[in-house]
N, C-alpha and C positions, 0 to 999 in steps of 0.2 A: 323345316321345322326350324323355330326358332324353340330353344330350349331354356330353361329358370328355374333354379333351385329357391326351395324357401323352404328356412326352419322356424320353429315352431307350427308348422302346418297344422296341429290336432284339435285346430279350436281356434276360434276368435278368427282376429284379423289374419291371421297368416289362415285357413279351412278355406275364407271367404274368399281371398286372393289369389291361393291357389287353383278353387274352379270359374275363379275370374281368368285368370291366365288360360287355364283348360279351351275356354270358351272361345278366346281372343285367339285360339291355336297353336299356342305354344306344347313343347312336351314338357312335362314339367315332373322336376323332383321331389319328394312330400320328405322333409325331416324331422322326426321331432320322437319321443320319450315312449310315446304310447303308442305298437302299432296298431292296435284295434279302430283304435278314434282314428289312426291315416288314413287304415283300409273303408269305414264311412265314409271318411271325403270322400274316398277314389270313385266308391260304390255312389254314392251320391250326383258324381257327375257322367253315370253311365256310358256312353257309348267312346264318351270320350278321353274316359280313365282309361282309354289303351292306351294316350299316348303319359301315361302316371308311373311315377318307379316310385314305392314306398320303401324308404330306407331308414327304421327304430332307430336315432342316433343321440348321443347325450353330447352335445356339443360343446359341454364344459371340459371335451377328453380330448385331449390332440391326437389321438389314434382313431379313434370313433371319425373325430371329423374328417380324415385324410382319408378313411374307410369312404365315406360318405360321399366325398368328390370323384373317387375312384370307380365309384361304382357308376355315381352321373356319366362320368365320362363316355368307360365303358358301354354304357346302355345307349346314350345317345348323342355319343363325338366329339359333343362342345359343348360348351355352355355360355351362353348370350347374357344372361339378367342372374345377378344371384339379391335373394331380397333378405334380409339379416331380421331377423323380425322377433325371434325367441324372444322372453324375455318375464324377469320375475319381481317383485316387491320384497320387501319384507313387513314384518308386523306395523300396523302406524302407533309406534311408539316414538318420547324423547328418544335421542343419538346416545345417550351413554346410558340405557337402559337393553341395548341394540346389543346384542351377544357380537362374540370373532367368527364363532359360524354361520350365525344369518344375513351379516354385513359380507361374508366370501364367497354364498354364496347367492349374493346378488350382484357383484362382482361379475364374476365366472361365471356368470349367465348371460348378463347385460353386458358385460365387456370384453372378456377374455374370449369368448366363444365367439364374437366380432370378428376381434384379431384373427381366428385361429379362422374362421369360416374365413375371410377377408383374403388373406394369405394364401390360403387354399385355391379358393377360386383366378386373384390373379397369375402363379403359376399354369393354369388351365388359359387363361383369356391372351398372355404374351405369347402363348407358343400357339395355338390354335391360325388355324389359316382358314378366313380372314382373320390377323390380326384382331384386338381385345374384345370388349364387352360393356356392360352396365354392373352397379355395384347400387344396391340400394337399400343403406342404414334404415330404422327403424328410432324416432329419435323419440321423444313423445313430449306435448307443455312441458312439460318438468326436463325439457331441457334448457327453458332459457327461466324458464320462476319456478320453489318450491309449493308443494303442498307441506303442509305443516306435517312433524314428525314423518320425514318422509328421507334423510339424507341418503341412507344407501341408495334408494333410486335415484334422488333430485343427482347425486356426484355422478354413478354411472350414465345417467344419460346427457351430460353436460361432458364426460367423458368420452364419449359418442360422439358430439359434434368435433373435438379436435382429432375423434381417429378418421368422421368423414373427411375434414379437409387433410389432410394430410394425407389421404389416400388418394383423393383427385390430384393434390397436389404431384406427390409422387410417379402419379400410374400416367396421367397424360398425354405421356412422349410414349405411352404402348397402347392409347385409343383407345385407354379402357375410362369410363367416365364414376363417377361418386359423387353420390348423391342421397338427402335425408330429410323421412317425411316426417314431422311432428305432428302427432295425434294429438285430439283432447276430445275427448268424451263419445267415444264411438259406443254406439248400443252393443257392448258384446257384456259375455258375465263375470268380465273384469271389475266394468260400470255399473254394476248394479247396485253398490255402497251407491255411488252421487245419485239413482234415480230412490232410495232408501233414504238417502238425507245424510251427507260430511260433514265432518269440521271446516270450517274455512279458516281461514288468518285471523278473523276477527274474535275471534274462540264462539262464534255461533256456528248452528248444527245448520245445514240446506239442503233442502233438491235444487241438483243442478240437471241439466236441461241435457239430452245426447241427441247424437247426430244418427242418423241408418250408417252400417256397414258399409251399404254400397257405394257410399261417395266416398271412404276410403279406396274402395277396390276399384274404381275408374280414378281417384290422383298415382294409384301407383303403378296403373295400366298408363295411364299418361308420358309418368316419368319413362318409364318401359318403354313405351315406342319411338317414342323421340330416335331421327337417326345418331349416332355418336359422335357427331360435330355440334351436337346443342344437346343442354343438358342444366337439370333443373338441380343445386345444388343445394336448394331447400326451400322445402312448402311446408305453407302449415296449414293444417285443414280438421275445423273443428267449427263444432255444436254454434249455432250462432250466437247463442246467449248465454254461454256457457260463463262465468267468472269469471278469465283471463287478465283481459286487458285491465290492467289496473288491479289485477289480483297483490292483494298485502294493505 
């Protein structure tokens, strides 16, 4: 049985992807800060939840991340797929109004945590037999172009792209593939502002289309199920009519 570890698995994309991996026959470790929400996700999986491990984790903390991967390895023996999914945003205010604490919270969650989890995943993937595995990073449309007043989020997502490229380059010799999925307006709680009307680059407020989250799950599973001789370095999946192409 293949195994996967998913961060930010208590809600939204992480939750639905965890359920998708379980349905696909993976054993899955679900990481997130809210134990009750993680357990609810497992409960929704029914009998498939027997192949799930819940590990409440603050992925911003190195010791917590080490413990997360130790528990995964102790339970399942190997790691085939890491989905670095955890992420947060800052208030939608101009950069000069962002506090250091707000900036640091986004950087620690969206970038440093990806580094920490990748580091631990690589250690396992290099040492296991057969050697190798796959790391999928959740980027964003904001890894390409910003929304207004999104400096911390946009900066970290651009940085994740660099980390994805470096991981793919440095660890392909160990049969470790790394790719990034950039998602635009999946219908999750984070997309509620899009459905209510959100600030556009020209200063107007507009409702933006969203897409069913299952499209994201299917895309991540496609990447995850490829043989290690093949890889999708970057994939964008988005609501067709969202204002991305031509944004700004």
